[in-house]
VEXDREN-2710 file (C-alpha; in Angstrom, 1 decimal):
% VEXDREN-2710
k/r/px/py/pz
1/MET/-29.0/4.6/-17.8
2/LEU/-25.4/5.2/-16.6
3/SER/-26.4/8.7/-15.5
4/SER/-29.3/7.4/-13.3
5/PHE/-27.4/4.3/-11.9
6/PHE/-24.4/6.4/-10.7
7/LYS/-26.7/9.4/-9.8
8/LEU/-24.5/11.8/-11.9
9/LYS/-27.1/14.6/-11.9
10/GLU/-27.4/14.5/-8.2
11/LEU/-23.6/14.6/-7.8
12/GLY/-23.3/17.5/-10.3
13/THR/-21.1/15.6/-12.9
14/THR/-21.3/14.2/-16.4
15/ILE/-20.3/11.0/-18.2
16/LYS/-17.5/12.8/-20.0
17/THR/-16.1/14.3/-16.8
18/GLU/-16.2/10.9/-15.0
19/ILE/-14.3/9.2/-17.9
20/LEU/-11.6/11.9/-17.9
21/ALA/-11.4/11.6/-14.1
22/GLY/-11.0/7.8/-14.4
23/ILE/-8.2/8.1/-16.9
24/THR/-6.5/10.6/-14.6
25/THR/-6.7/8.3/-11.6
26/PHE/-5.4/5.4/-13.6
27/LEU/-2.4/7.3/-14.9
28/THR/-1.4/8.4/-11.4
29/MET/-1.6/4.8/-9.9
30/VAL/-0.8/2.5/-12.8
31/TYR/2.8/2.4/-11.5
32/ILE/1.6/-0.3/-9.1
33/VAL/1.5/-2.9/-11.8
34/VAL/5.2/-2.4/-12.3
35/VAL/6.4/-1.7/-8.7
36/ASN/4.3/-4.5/-7.0
37/PRO/5.8/-7.3/-9.0
38/ILE/9.4/-6.0/-8.3
39/ILE/8.9/-5.9/-4.6
40/LEU/7.1/-9.2/-4.2
41/HIS/9.5/-10.9/-6.6
42/SER/12.2/-10.2/-4.1
43/ALA/10.3/-12.6/-1.8
44/GLY/10.4/-15.3/-4.5
45/VAL/6.9/-14.8/-6.0
46/PRO/6.9/-15.3/-9.8
47/PHE/6.4/-12.2/-11.9
48/ASP/3.4/-13.5/-13.8
49/THR/1.7/-14.5/-10.6
50/VAL/2.0/-11.0/-9.0
51/PHE/1.3/-9.1/-12.2
52/MET/-2.1/-10.9/-12.7
53/ALA/-3.0/-11.0/-9.0
54/THR/-2.3/-7.2/-8.8
55/ILE/-4.7/-6.6/-11.7
56/ILE/-7.4/-9.0/-10.4
57/ALA/-7.4/-7.5/-6.9
58/THR/-7.5/-4.0/-8.3
59/VAL/-10.4/-4.7/-10.6
60/VAL/-12.4/-6.6/-8.0
61/GLY/-11.9/-4.0/-5.3
62/THR/-12.4/-1.0/-7.6
63/LEU/-15.5/-2.4/-9.2
64/TRP/-17.0/-3.2/-5.8
65/MET/-16.3/0.4/-4.8
66/ALA/-17.9/1.6/-8.0
67/LEU/-21.0/-0.5/-8.2
68/LEU/-21.9/-1.0/-4.6
69/ALA/-20.6/2.2/-2.9
70/ASN/-20.7/4.6/-5.8
71/TYR/-17.4/6.3/-4.9
72/PRO/-14.6/7.6/-7.2
73/ILE/-12.1/5.7/-5.1
74/ALA/-9.7/3.0/-6.6
75/ILE/-8.5/0.0/-4.7
76/ALA/-5.1/-1.7/-5.4
77/PRO/-2.3/-3.5/-3.5
78/GLY/-0.9/-1.0/-1.0
79/MET/2.6/0.4/-1.0
80/GLY/4.3/-0.4/2.3
81/LEU/2.2/-3.5/2.8
82/ASN/4.0/-5.2/-0.1
83/ALA/7.4/-4.2/1.4
84/TYR/6.3/-5.6/4.7
85/PHE/5.3/-8.8/3.1
86/ALA/8.5/-9.2/1.1
87/PHE/11.2/-7.9/3.5
88/SER/9.7/-8.6/7.0
89/VAL/7.3/-11.5/6.7
90/VAL/9.2/-13.6/4.2
91/GLY/12.7/-12.0/4.1
92/ASN/13.2/-12.2/7.9
93/ASN/11.8/-15.7/8.4
94/PRO/13.7/-18.5/6.6
95/ASN/11.0/-21.0/7.5
96/ILE/8.2/-19.0/5.9
97/ASP/7.9/-18.9/2.1
98/TYR/5.6/-16.6/0.1
99/ARG/2.8/-19.2/-0.1
100/ILE/2.5/-19.4/3.7
101/ALA/2.7/-15.6/3.9
102/PHE/-0.1/-15.3/1.3
103/GLY/-2.2/-17.6/3.6
104/ALA/-1.7/-15.1/6.4
105/VAL/-2.8/-12.3/4.2
106/PHE/-5.9/-14.4/3.3
107/VAL/-6.7/-14.9/7.0
108/ALA/-6.3/-11.2/7.6
109/GLY/-8.6/-10.5/4.7
110/ILE/-11.3/-12.8/6.1
111/ILE/-11.1/-11.1/9.5
112/PHE/-11.1/-7.8/7.6
113/VAL/-14.4/-8.7/5.9
114/ILE/-16.0/-9.7/9.2
115/LEU/-14.8/-6.5/10.9
116/SER/-16.1/-4.5/8.0
117/LEU/-19.6/-5.9/8.6
118/THR/-19.6/-4.8/12.2
119/PRO/-19.1/-1.5/14.1
120/PHE/-15.9/-2.8/15.6
121/ARG/-13.7/-1.5/12.7
122/GLU/-14.9/2.0/13.3
123/LYS/-14.3/1.7/17.1
124/LEU/-10.9/0.2/16.5
125/ILE/-9.9/3.2/14.3
126/GLU/-11.2/5.7/16.9
127/SER/-9.4/4.0/19.7
128/ILE/-5.9/4.2/18.2
129/PRO/-4.1/7.5/19.2
130/ALA/-3.8/9.9/16.2
131/ASN/0.0/10.3/16.8
132/LEU/0.6/6.6/16.4
133/LYS/-1.4/6.5/13.2
134/HIS/0.7/9.4/11.8
135/GLY/3.9/7.7/13.0
136/ILE/2.9/4.4/11.2
137/THR/2.3/6.3/7.9
138/ALA/5.6/8.2/8.2
139/GLY/7.6/5.1/9.2
140/ILE/6.3/3.2/6.2
141/GLY/7.2/6.1/3.9
142/LEU/10.7/6.2/5.2
143/PHE/11.0/2.4/4.9
144/ILE/9.8/2.5/1.2
145/ALA/12.2/5.3/0.3
146/PHE/15.0/3.3/2.0
147/ILE/14.1/0.3/-0.1
148/GLY/14.1/2.4/-3.3
149/MET/17.6/3.7/-2.6
150/ARG/19.0/0.3/-1.6
151/LEU/17.6/-1.5/-4.7
152/THR/19.5/0.8/-7.1
153/GLY/22.7/1.0/-5.1
154/ILE/22.3/4.7/-4.1
155/ILE/23.0/3.4/-0.6
156/VAL/24.9/0.2/0.1
157/ALA/26.0/-2.0/3.0
158/HIS/28.9/-0.5/5.0
159/PRO/31.1/-2.6/7.3
160/GLU/31.2/-0.1/10.1
161/ASN/28.1/2.2/9.8
162/LEU/25.8/-0.5/8.4
163/VAL/24.8/1.8/5.4
164/GLY/26.8/4.2/3.2
165/LEU/26.7/6.0/-0.1
166/GLY/27.0/3.8/-3.2
167/ASP/29.0/4.3/-6.4
168/LEU/27.4/7.5/-8.0
169/HIS/29.1/6.6/-11.3
170/SER/27.4/3.2/-11.7
171/PRO/24.8/3.0/-14.5
172/SER/22.0/1.9/-12.1
173/VAL/22.6/4.9/-9.8
174/LEU/22.9/7.4/-12.6
175/LEU/19.7/6.1/-14.2
176/ALA/17.8/6.2/-10.9
177/LEU/18.9/9.8/-10.2
178/ALA/18.0/10.9/-13.7
179/GLY/14.5/9.3/-13.3
180/LEU/14.1/10.9/-9.9
181/ALA/15.0/14.3/-11.3
182/ILE/12.6/13.9/-14.3
183/THR/9.7/12.7/-12.1
184/LEU/10.2/15.5/-9.6
185/ILE/10.2/18.1/-12.4
186/LEU/6.9/16.6/-13.7
187/MET/5.4/16.7/-10.2
188/ALA/6.5/20.3/-9.7
189/LEU/4.8/21.2/-12.9
190/ASN/1.6/19.5/-11.7
191/VAL/1.5/17.0/-14.5
192/ASN/-1.2/14.4/-14.0
193/GLY/0.4/10.9/-13.9
194/ALA/3.8/12.3/-13.1
195/LEU/4.9/9.1/-11.5
196/PHE/3.8/7.0/-14.5
197/PHE/5.3/9.3/-17.1
198/GLY/8.5/9.6/-15.0
199/MET/8.9/5.8/-15.3
200/ILE/8.2/6.0/-19.0
201/ALA/10.9/8.6/-19.5
202/THR/13.4/6.7/-17.3
203/GLY/12.6/3.5/-19.2
204/ALA/13.3/5.3/-22.5
205/ILE/16.7/6.4/-21.2
206/ALA/17.4/2.9/-20.1
207/TYR/16.5/1.6/-23.5
208/TYR/18.7/4.0/-25.4
209/THR/21.6/3.3/-23.0
210/GLU/21.1/-0.4/-23.5
211/GLN/20.3/-1.1/-19.8
212/LEU/16.7/-2.1/-20.8
213/LYS/16.0/-4.8/-23.4
214/PHE/12.7/-6.4/-24.4
215/GLY/11.2/-8.2/-27.3
216/LYS/7.4/-8.0/-27.7
217/ILE/5.3/-5.4/-25.9
218/MET/1.9/-7.1/-25.7
219/SER/0.7/-10.7/-25.1
220/VAL/-2.5/-12.5/-24.1
221/PRO/-2.7/-12.5/-20.3
222/ASN/-1.5/-15.5/-18.4
223/LEU/-4.6/-16.4/-16.3
224/PRO/-3.8/-17.9/-12.8
225/SER/-3.6/-21.7/-12.8
226/GLU/-4.7/-22.1/-9.2
227/LEU/-7.4/-20.4/-7.1
228/PHE/-5.6/-20.6/-3.8
229/ILE/-1.9/-20.1/-4.1
230/PHE/-1.4/-21.2/-0.5
231/GLY/-3.3/-24.5/-0.9
232/ASP/-6.8/-24.0/0.6
233/PRO/-8.4/-21.8/3.2
234/ILE/-8.1/-24.5/5.9
235/THR/-4.3/-24.7/5.3
236/ALA/-4.1/-20.9/5.5
237/PHE/-5.6/-20.8/9.0
238/SER/-3.6/-23.8/10.2
239/ASP/-0.4/-22.2/9.0
240/VAL/-1.1/-19.1/11.1
241/PHE/-1.2/-21.2/14.2
242/GLN/1.7/-23.5/13.2
243/TYR/4.1/-20.7/12.4
244/GLY/2.9/-18.3/15.0
245/LEU/1.9/-15.6/12.5
246/TYR/-0.5/-13.8/14.8
247/ALA/1.5/-10.6/14.8
248/VAL/1.8/-10.7/11.0
249/VAL/-2.0/-11.1/10.6
250/PHE/-2.6/-8.3/13.2
251/SER/0.0/-6.0/11.5
252/PHE/-1.7/-6.5/8.1
253/LEU/-5.0/-5.7/9.6
254/LEU/-3.9/-2.7/11.6
255/VAL/-2.0/-0.9/8.7
256/THR/-4.7/-1.7/6.1
257/ILE/-7.5/-0.5/8.4
258/PHE/-5.9/2.8/9.1
259/ASP/-4.5/3.4/5.6
260/THR/-7.7/2.5/3.8
261/THR/-10.1/4.3/6.1
262/GLY/-8.1/7.5/6.3
263/THR/-7.7/7.6/2.5
264/MET/-11.5/6.9/1.9
265/VAL/-12.5/9.7/4.3
266/GLY/-9.9/12.1/2.9
267/VAL/-11.0/11.5/-0.8
268/ALA/-14.7/11.6/0.1
269/GLU/-14.2/14.9/1.9
270/GLN/-12.3/16.3/-1.1
271/ALA/-15.2/15.3/-3.3
272/GLY/-17.8/16.8/-1.0
273/LEU/-19.4/13.4/-0.4
274/MET/-19.3/13.4/3.4
275/LYS/-22.4/14.0/5.4
276/GLY/-21.1/15.8/8.4
277/LYS/-18.5/13.4/10.0
278/LYS/-20.1/10.4/8.5
279/MET/-19.4/8.7/5.2
280/PRO/-22.5/7.4/3.4
281/ARG/-22.4/3.8/2.3
282/ALA/-19.3/3.3/4.5
283/ARG/-19.9/-0.4/5.0
284/GLN/-20.0/-1.1/1.2
285/ALA/-16.9/1.1/0.8
286/LEU/-15.0/-0.7/3.6
287/LEU/-16.0/-4.1/2.2
288/ALA/-14.5/-3.2/-1.2
289/ASP/-11.0/-3.2/0.4
290/SER/-11.4/-6.2/2.6
291/VAL/-12.9/-8.3/-0.3
292/ALA/-10.1/-7.2/-2.6
293/THR/-7.5/-8.2/0.0
294/THR/-9.0/-11.7/0.4
295/VAL/-9.3/-12.2/-3.4
296/GLY/-5.8/-10.8/-4.0
297/ALA/-4.2/-13.1/-1.4
298/ALA/-5.9/-16.1/-3.1
299/PHE/-4.2/-15.3/-6.4
300/GLY/-0.9/-14.0/-5.0
301/THR/-0.6/-10.4/-4.0
302/SER/-0.2/-8.4/-0.8
303/PRO/-3.1/-6.6/0.9
304/THR/-5.0/-3.9/-1.0
305/SER/-5.8/-0.4/0.1
306/ALA/-7.7/2.6/-1.1
307/TYR/-5.4/4.8/-3.2
308/ILE/-4.8/8.4/-2.3
309/GLU/-4.1/8.9/-6.0
310/SER/-7.9/8.7/-6.4
311/SER/-7.7/12.4/-5.2
312/SER/-6.3/13.3/-8.7
313/GLY/-9.4/11.9/-10.3
314/VAL/-11.6/13.9/-7.9
315/ALA/-9.6/17.0/-8.7
316/ALA/-10.4/16.3/-12.3
317/GLY/-14.1/16.3/-11.5
318/GLY/-14.8/12.6/-10.6
319/ARG/-17.7/12.3/-8.1
320/SER/-19.2/8.9/-8.7
321/GLY/-18.5/5.2/-9.1
322/LEU/-18.3/5.7/-12.9
323/THR/-14.8/7.1/-12.4
324/SER/-13.8/3.8/-10.6
325/VAL/-15.4/1.7/-13.4
326/VAL/-13.1/3.5/-15.9
327/VAL/-10.1/2.8/-13.7
328/ALA/-11.0/-0.9/-13.5
329/ILE/-11.5/-1.2/-17.3
330/LEU/-8.1/0.4/-17.9
331/PHE/-6.4/-2.0/-15.5
332/VAL/-8.0/-4.9/-17.5
333/LEU/-6.4/-3.5/-20.6
334/ALA/-3.0/-3.2/-18.8
335/ALA/-3.1/-7.0/-18.4
336/PHE/-2.2/-7.3/-22.1
337/PHE/1.2/-5.5/-21.6
338/ALA/2.8/-8.1/-19.3
339/PRO/6.0/-8.5/-21.5
340/LEU/6.7/-4.8/-21.3
341/VAL/6.0/-4.6/-17.6
342/SER/8.2/-7.7/-17.0
343/ALA/11.1/-6.1/-18.8
344/ILE/10.8/-2.8/-16.8
345/SER/10.4/-4.7/-13.5
346/GLY/13.8/-6.3/-14.2
347/LEU/15.5/-3.0/-13.8
348/ALA/15.0/-1.5/-10.3
349/ALA/16.3/1.9/-11.3
350/ILE/13.2/2.6/-13.4
351/THR/10.8/2.2/-10.4
352/ALA/13.0/3.3/-7.5
353/PRO/12.3/7.0/-8.1
354/THR/8.6/6.2/-7.5
355/LEU/9.4/4.4/-4.3
356/ILE/11.5/7.3/-3.0
357/ILE/8.8/9.9/-4.0
358/VAL/5.9/8.0/-2.6
359/GLY/7.9/7.6/0.6
360/SER/8.5/11.4/0.8
361/LEU/4.7/12.0/0.3
362/MET/3.9/9.7/3.2
363/LEU/6.3/11.6/5.4
364/GLY/3.9/14.5/5.3
365/SER/2.3/12.8/8.4
366/LEU/5.2/14.1/10.4
367/SER/3.7/17.6/10.6
368/LYS/0.6/16.2/12.4
369/ILE/2.5/14.7/15.3
370/LYS/2.5/16.6/18.6
371/TRP/6.3/16.9/18.9
372/ASN/6.1/19.2/22.0
373/GLU/4.5/16.4/24.1
374/LEU/7.0/13.7/24.9
375/ASP/4.4/11.0/25.7
376/GLU/2.8/11.6/22.3
377/ALA/5.9/12.2/20.2
378/PHE/8.4/9.6/21.4
379/PRO/6.2/6.5/20.6
380/ALA/5.6/7.9/17.1
381/PHE/9.4/8.6/16.8
382/LEU/10.1/5.1/17.8
383/ILE/7.8/3.7/15.1
384/ILE/9.4/6.0/12.4
385/LEU/13.0/5.1/13.5
386/THR/12.7/1.4/13.9
387/MET/10.7/0.5/10.8
388/PRO/13.6/1.1/8.3
389/LEU/16.3/0.2/10.7
390/THR/14.8/-3.2/11.6
391/SER/13.3/-3.7/8.1
392/SER/10.1/-4.6/9.9
393/ILE/6.9/-2.6/9.9
394/ALA/5.4/-4.9/12.5
395/THR/8.3/-4.3/14.9
396/GLY/7.9/-0.5/14.5
397/ILE/4.2/-0.7/15.3
398/ALA/4.9/-3.0/18.3
399/LEU/7.4/-0.7/19.9
400/GLY/5.1/2.3/19.4
401/PHE/2.1/0.5/21.0
402/ILE/4.2/-0.7/23.9
403/SER/5.9/2.6/24.7
404/TYR/2.7/4.8/24.4
405/PRO/0.7/3.4/27.4
406/ILE/3.9/3.2/29.5
407/LEU/4.6/6.9/29.0
408/LYS/1.0/7.8/29.6
409/VAL/0.9/5.9/32.9
410/VAL/4.1/7.5/34.1
411/LYS/2.7/11.0/33.3
412/GLY/-0.5/10.1/35.2
413/LYS/-2.6/10.2/32.0
414/TYR/-3.6/6.5/32.1
415/ARG/-7.2/7.4/31.6
416/GLU/-6.4/8.8/28.2
417/VAL/-5.4/5.4/26.9
418/PRO/-8.2/3.3/25.4
419/PHE/-8.6/-0.2/26.7
420/LEU/-7.8/-1.6/23.2
421/VAL/-4.4/0.1/23.2
422/TYR/-3.5/-1.5/26.6
423/LEU/-4.6/-4.8/25.1
424/PHE/-2.5/-4.3/21.9
425/ALA/0.5/-3.3/24.1
426/VAL/0.3/-6.6/26.0
427/LEU/-0.1/-8.7/22.8
428/PHE/2.8/-6.9/21.1
429/PHE/5.1/-7.3/24.2
430/TYR/4.3/-11.0/24.2
431/GLN/5.1/-11.3/20.5
432/LEU/8.4/-9.5/20.8
433/ALA/9.5/-11.3/24.0
434/PHE/8.4/-14.9/23.3
435/LEU/7.5/-15.4/19.6
436/PRO/9.8/-15.4/16.5
437/HIS/9.9/-12.0/14.7
END
């Protein structure tokens, strides 16, 4: 029955192969259940809320991808988007608490669902210049790495230069550097789940050096006590207007659309599931992410995304949705380890190496930017530079979208700029000039 439902014979795979692929994908991405609560807790969100919301959103999105789209692609709260939520949306706006911000994520999710049901999403993706997409990915990577180094004290505030090197003899810095070295060695040896096992090893060091303390390891999951953490859907929409969160909603949409679609296409190509330049069952696959974002926001987590770590499962032979089913089941089991995850999340040095390494992987997009063309390179550079320096992903995107059409017009290439980019430039300019950010 499983074989026929997931079309395993047609895809040239077996139940055993799919199970092993699902375990592989899970091990490479399970770090999110530790890292996500740490990042969102800095915005005031309770650990238990984020932990369970992360698992709920992951299970909903991944099962949707498995059962309706039949792809070996896992969905979970995205790295970068959680940092944007915590440090830009909530951290930079004293009048906006995490509940209001989750309402904005919910609104973005609803719009995301609508766009996924129409051809507009594909047109939007096609209209955004490739160099801006690459700049956004690299900028987020640099921002994430910066956060990882700051949380552990590797870099600290400096009175003259804004940032400087921290105390390399402090226990937190030494633990983070040890964890970074261990994880990099595991990655260099091509160990599946290197990020996860790196955290385990770092946690063990922390435990034996008495930096990490915990009591019990397992417990019955704390189920969410409220369906909508922000009140209700009507409140979510009204708050967007009341607090002028248009740019926030747009930024969530923009980053999620590019990140998810690019990842889905990349993993599908790796698995040999593309039909020419088209992705079969693309609408169901895109809906998996948008539905998970909406559900996740209702329970208390930042937007979801397709995980590039799914490629590890594909490399292990995963070709169908059965791989994703295994991933979802393992995340359900992870819900019973909340006490252990809570203890680990209280020590940033354990998860900081993951942030730094994920950031470095995202910087791979730099090689795809046309650096020899000023009108293409500078807007991407502006995005990459300003995201970490302003602690705002949205500001980086805005400056990139504003500078791109200006340089194209000056160079006499105004016809190369799609209408939507001109529209975004005007909207972002208005947001930076007249709205709080």
